[in-house]
C-alpha positions in Angstrom: 250.3 -44.1 69.8 247.6 -43.8 67.1 244.4 -41.9 67.4 241.2 -43.9 67.1 240.8 -42.6 63.5 244.4 -43.6 62.6 244.0 -47.0 64.1 240.8 -47.7 62.1 242.7 -46.5 58.9 245.5 -48.9 59.7 243.4 -52.0 60.7 243.0 -53.6 57.2 246.8 -53.5 56.7 247.5 -54.8 60.2 245.0 -57.5 60.0 246.6 -58.7 56.7 250.1 -58.6 58.2 249.1 -60.4 61.4 246.6 -62.8 59.9 244.2 -61.9 62.6 241.0 -60.0 63.2 241.6 -56.8 65.3 238.8 -55.7 67.7 239.9 -52.5 69.3 238.7 -52.0 72.9 239.2 -48.2 72.8 240.6 -48.3 76.3 237.9 -50.4 77.8 239.3 -53.5 79.5 237.7 -56.8 78.3 237.6 -59.7 80.7 235.5 -62.7 79.6 233.0 -64.2 81.9 233.4 -67.8 83.0 231.9 -70.3 80.5 229.0 -71.1 83.0 228.2 -67.5 83.7 224.5 -66.6 83.2 223.1 -63.1 82.8 219.9 -63.1 84.9 218.0 -60.6 82.8 218.8 -62.5 79.6 218.0 -65.8 81.3 214.6 -64.4 82.4 213.8 -63.2 78.9 214.8 -66.6 77.4 212.7 -68.4 79.9 209.6 -66.2 79.2 209.9 -67.0 75.5 211.1 -70.6 75.6 208.0 -72.0 73.8 208.4 -69.5 70.9 212.2 -70.3 70.7 211.5 -74.0 70.6 208.9 -73.5 67.9 211.2 -71.5 65.7 214.1 -73.8 66.3 212.0 -76.8 65.1 211.1 -74.8 62.0 214.7 -74.2 60.9 216.3 -77.5 61.9 215.5 -79.2 58.6 217.2 -76.3 56.7 220.3 -76.3 59.0 221.1 -79.8 57.6 219.8 -79.2 54.1 221.4 -81.2 51.3 222.0 -77.9 49.4 224.6 -77.0 52.1 226.7 -80.0 51.1 227.5 -78.3 47.8 229.2 -75.4 49.6 233.0 -75.9 49.4 235.3 -76.0 52.4 237.7 -73.5 50.9 237.4 -70.4 48.8 236.8 -71.0 45.1 235.9 -67.4 44.0 234.7 -64.1 45.3 231.0 -64.9 45.3 230.6 -68.5 46.5 230.2 -69.0 50.3 232.7 -71.4 51.8 233.0 -73.0 55.2 236.6 -72.3 56.2 236.4 -68.5 56.2 237.8 -66.3 58.9 234.8 -64.3 59.8 231.6 -66.5 59.9 231.5 -69.7 61.9 229.9 -72.7 60.2 227.2 -73.0 62.8 226.2 -69.3 62.4 226.4 -69.8 58.6 224.0 -72.8 58.7 221.6 -70.8 60.9 221.6 -67.7 58.7 221.0 -70.0 55.7 218.2 -71.8 57.4 216.4 -68.7 58.6 216.4 -67.2 55.1 215.4 -70.6 53.5 212.6 -71.2 56.0 211.1 -67.8 56.5 211.7 -66.4 53.0 211.9 -62.8 54.0 211.1 -60.2 51.3 213.8 -57.9 52.7 217.0 -58.7 54.5 218.9 -55.8 56.0 222.5 -56.4 57.1 224.9 -54.1 58.7 228.3 -55.1 57.3 228.7 -57.5 54.4 230.9 -60.4 53.8 230.7 -64.1 54.3 227.3 -63.9 56.1 226.0 -62.1 53.0 227.3 -64.9 50.8 225.4 -67.5 52.8 222.2 -65.6 53.0 222.3 -64.9 49.3 223.0 -68.6 48.6 219.9 -69.5 50.7 217.7 -67.0 48.8 219.0 -68.4 45.5 218.8 -72.1 46.4 215.2 -71.8 47.7 213.9 -69.1 45.3 212.8 -66.8 48.0 212.9 -63.6 45.9 214.5 -61.9 49.0 216.1 -58.5 48.5 219.4 -58.3 50.4 220.5 -54.8 51.5 223.9 -54.4 53.1 225.4 -51.3 54.6 229.1 -51.4 55.3 231.0 -48.2 56.4 234.4 -50.0 56.1 234.2 -53.0 53.7 237.1 -55.3 53.7 239.1 -55.3 50.4 238.0 -58.8 49.5 234.4 -57.6 49.6 235.1 -54.8 47.2 236.0 -57.2 44.4 232.7 -59.2 44.3 230.1 -56.7 45.3 229.9 -55.2 41.8 228.6 -58.5 40.4 225.6 -58.4 42.7 224.7 -54.8 42.9 221.9 -52.7 41.6 222.5 -48.9 41.9 220.3 -47.2 44.4 221.6 -43.6 44.5 222.4 -41.1 41.8 225.8 -39.4 41.9 227.7 -42.2 43.8 231.1 -42.8 42.2 232.0 -46.2 43.6 231.1 -49.3 41.6 228.3 -50.2 44.0 225.8 -47.5 45.0 224.7 -47.1 48.5 221.1 -47.3 49.8 220.5 -43.7 50.6 219.7 -42.5 54.0 220.4 -38.8 54.5 224.0 -39.3 55.7 225.1 -42.6 54.4 226.2 -41.8 50.9 229.4 -39.8 51.7 231.0 -42.4 54.0 229.3 -45.8 53.7 229.3 -48.4 51.1 226.1 -50.3 50.6 224.8 -52.9 48.3 221.5 -54.2 47.3 220.8 -57.6 45.6 
């Protein structure tokens, strides 16, 4: 039996061998709820904000079906271009992330983790000239991320030895990888 630390160290290798994403439960049993299950507190919050949700949904719908998205390939062509048939970011989520960046044009996007979602948000910022700054912090980047991050990065910390410097908080530089675009 592996310790939690050993398991996390082995996860990239095991995921590659199995061709699957591993989500450790750390001893907590996971039983999915039935498809029609409602969480009363969540339902109440949604009901209270339904008008705002509808308003924002109407604002992003045109971008969810933007022609620019038709230029995104189905399959991987390189390390930088987003693509639809990736293992980590569902096309519906990708369209929504793209739409939110395109519509609301944020000055700063903070993302915990980086990968295919980053590629779609970066593409939206580029396609729509938002000028958004994208900052990603990933304590355990997948190997495929390590290859492309250097082409997008601007160093943010002195003394960091990896190709992409982290955005410094007091404790992030020693164990996390972060990128800013």
